[in-house]
Each structure stands twice: as structure tokens, then as C-alpha cells.
C-alpha positions in Angstrom: 0.0 0.0 0.0 1.4 3.4 -1.0 1.4 6.2 1.5 0.4 9.7 0.5 2.7 12.3 2.2 1.6 15.7 3.3 4.5 18.0 2.5 4.7 21.5 4.0 7.2 23.9 2.6 8.0 26.7 5.0 10.0 29.8 3.9 10.8 33.1 5.5 10.7 34.7 2.0 8.9 34.0 -1.3 9.5 30.2 -1.2 10.8 30.0 -4.7 14.1 28.4 -3.8 12.5 25.8 -1.6 9.9 25.0 -4.3 12.6 24.4 -6.9 14.6 22.2 -4.5 11.5 20.2 -3.7 10.7 19.6 -7.3 14.2 18.4 -7.9 13.9 16.0 -4.9 10.5 14.8 -6.0 11.8 14.0 -9.5 14.1 11.4 -8.0 11.2 9.2 -6.9 8.8 8.0 -9.5 6.1 6.7 -7.2 6.2 9.6 -4.6 2.5 10.5 -3.9 2.1 13.8 -2.0 0.1 16.9 -1.4 2.1 20.1 -1.0 1.3 23.2 1.0 3.5 26.2 1.0 3.9 28.8 3.8 5.8 31.9 2.7 7.0 34.9 4.6 7.0 32.8 7.8 8.9 34.9 10.3 7.4 34.4 13.8 7.2 31.6 16.4 3.4 32.1 16.4 3.2 31.4 12.7 5.4 28.3 13.2 3.2 27.1 16.0 0.1 27.2 13.8 1.8 25.4 11.0 3.1 22.6 13.2 -0.3 22.2 14.9 -1.9 21.8 11.5 0.7 19.2 10.5 0.4 17.3 13.7 -3.2 16.5 12.7 -2.2 15.0 9.4 -0.8 11.5 8.6 2.5 11.2 6.9 3.4 14.8 7.4 6.9 16.1 6.5 8.2 19.6 6.8 10.9 21.2 4.7 12.1 24.7 5.5 14.4 27.5 4.4 14.6 29.8 7.4 17.7 32.1 7.6 17.3 33.3 11.2 19.1 30.7 13.3 16.8 31.1 16.4 13.7 30.5 14.3 15.2 27.6 12.5 16.1 25.9 15.8 12.5 26.7 17.0 11.0 24.8 14.1 13.3 21.8 14.6 12.5 21.7 18.4 8.8 21.9 17.9 8.8 19.2 15.2 10.8 17.0 17.5 8.2 17.5 20.2 5.4 16.5 17.8 7.4 13.8 16.1 7.1 15.4 12.7 10.0 14.8 10.4 11.5 18.1 9.3 14.5 19.1 7.3 16.4 22.4 6.8 17.2 22.9 3.2 19.8 25.6 3.8 
């Protein structure tokens, strides 16, 4: 049985770089079934909290992010660890 993944792309800017990288990653897997949701101009912990809570309710959720600010990037990683959501920094 194939799993459908819920991919969230979180960027602190327009999200173009992250979108391009995701397309390149996705092209490496012929049977990768997913739904993608993009969150752009994400710059506060409050925004991150809302996104993570939304993802915690989904099955097979994965978060990819490009956040330049170190403190906010660490915050995302910590919150995802707490909720057991796989997340990966693309920078």
C-alpha cells in the first residue's frame, strides 16, 4: 500500500528556492505521492506554532524549510521533534 505524504514547505521569504529544490527532490522518486502546501513569509514563532499544529493532525506529514534566522530555524526543529514530525532544513 502506498502512502500519501503531506509536505509542508516553510520559507521566510517567497519560497521559490524551496519550491525548486522540492521539485528536484521529488523528481528522484517516480512513485512519490504527495500533497504540497506552501507557507511563505513565515517569520514568527506564532506562525510556526500554527503550521506545526496543523501538520500534527495529518498523517505522513513532512516539513521542509528554508529559514535564515538561526533562532527561528532551531525553534522549528525543536517543535517538530516534540510533535514527532520529520522536518529538514534545506539551507
